C-alpha positions as CSV (number, residue, x, y, z in Angstrom):
1,M,0.0,0.0,0.0
2,R,1.3,3.4,-0.9
3,D,1.4,6.3,1.5
4,K,-0.8,9.3,0.7
5,Q,1.0,12.2,-1.0
6,G,2.5,14.4,1.7
7,Y,2.3,11.8,4.5
8,R,6.1,11.5,4.9
9,E,6.4,15.3,5.0
10,Q,3.8,15.5,7.7
11,I,5.6,12.8,9.8
12,E,8.9,14.8,9.4
13,R,7.1,18.0,10.4
14,L,5.6,16.4,13.5
15,A,8.9,14.9,14.5
16,E,10.5,18.3,14.4
17,I,7.7,19.9,16.5
18,Y,7.5,17.0,19.0
19,P,10.8,15.1,19.0
20,N,10.8,11.7,20.6
21,K,7.0,11.5,20.8
22,V,4.9,9.0,19.0
23,M,1.6,9.9,20.5
24,L,0.0,13.4,21.1
25,T,-2.7,14.7,23.3
26,V,-5.9,16.2,22.0
27,P,-4.7,19.8,22.7
28,E,-1.4,19.0,20.9
29,T,-3.2,17.5,18.0
30,A,-5.6,20.4,17.7
31,S,-2.7,22.8,17.7
32,V,-0.9,20.9,14.9
33,L,-4.0,20.6,12.8
34,G,-5.1,24.2,13.5
35,V,-8.5,23.2,14.8
36,D,-10.4,23.3,18.1
37,K,-10.0,20.5,20.6
38,R,-13.7,19.7,20.1
39,T,-13.1,19.1,16.4
40,V,-10.4,16.6,17.3
41,V,-12.7,14.7,19.6
42,S,-15.4,14.8,16.9
43,L,-12.9,13.3,14.4
44,I,-12.1,10.5,16.9
45,A,-15.8,9.8,17.5
46,K,-16.5,9.6,13.7
47,K,-13.5,7.2,13.4
48,K,-11.7,9.6,11.0
49,L,-8.8,9.9,13.5
50,A,-7.4,6.9,15.3
51,A,-6.9,7.3,19.1
52,T,-6.6,5.4,22.3
53,D,-8.9,6.2,25.2
54,I,-6.7,6.6,28.3
55,S,-9.4,7.8,30.7
56,S,-10.5,5.7,33.6
57,S,-13.6,3.6,33.2
58,N,-15.7,5.9,35.4
59,A,-14.3,9.2,34.1
60,K,-16.8,11.9,33.2
61,N,-14.5,13.3,30.4
62,K,-12.7,11.1,28.0
63,R,-8.9,11.5,27.5
64,Y,-7.2,10.3,24.3
65,I,-3.8,10.0,22.9
66,I,-3.4,10.1,19.1
67,P,-0.5,8.4,17.2
68,I,1.5,10.9,15.0
69,T,1.0,8.5,12.1
70,A,-2.8,9.0,12.3
71,I,-2.4,12.7,12.5
72,A,0.0,12.7,9.5
73,R,-2.4,10.5,7.5
74,L,-5.3,12.9,8.2
75,A,-3.2,16.0,7.5
76,A,-2.0,14.5,4.2
77,G,-5.6,14.2,3.1
């Protein structure tokens, strides 16, 4: 399977901004994508952005971490 055009460039950009990180928080992801945090959560809910739920089972608010590969794939279109 071929990578989307621009995917590798996005990975390199994310690696420069966040060296040594493979997962980002919702606020970090929102900043990189230039959108609101609620938009990131909506993308996760719609399964357009892969994420891992790290909140406790009884938490009122969900907490997610997002792989930089998923962010790069979304940003590449």
